C-alpha positions, -999 to +999 in steps of 0.1 A: +113+781-878+111+746-863+078+731-851+094+709-826+074+702-795+091+699-761+101+663-755+082+645-727+102+635-696+117+600-698+093+573-687+101+559-653+108+521-651+100+500-620+106+464-613+074+444-606+075+429-571+112+418-572+106+397-604+123+399-638+093+419-650+096+457-655+068+482-660+080+509-684+057+536-699+026+516-689+039+484-706+052+452-690+086+439-702+103+406-693+138+416-686+160+385-690+197+386-694+209+413-717+176+418-735+139+423-728+106+411-744+074+431-744+046+412-727+015+416-748-007+386-739-036+399-718-038+368-697-001+370-688-002+407-681-034+403-660-017+376-639+014+398-635-007+427-623-025+405-598+008+391-586+022+427-581-010+437-562-007+407-539+030+413-533+024+450-525-004+440-501+019+415-484+047+440-482+024+465-466+011+439-441+047+431-431+055+468-427+025+473-406+034+444-383+070+457-380+057+492-371+034+477-344+063+457-329+085+488-329+060+508-309+065+506-271+037+486-254+009+507-239+013+511-201-011+489-182-033+503-154-018+498-119-046+474-108-035+449-136+001+446-124 
């Protein structure tokens, strides 16, 4: 009888804020050309995380502004016309 354990689902990869950095299985990789390099320097990975957070906040702010612009203006009371 085999003692194999079920394999875990493949880790999801995501590009970090439209940069050449990819987060895969909780690790940051620099994806350049046909290869990739694991980013292990804590200063670099900390800066990359801060950059990603700032980009996500900026993207959300832009989305919020676009949503507000898409909403029709509230009707003004008749006495202000």
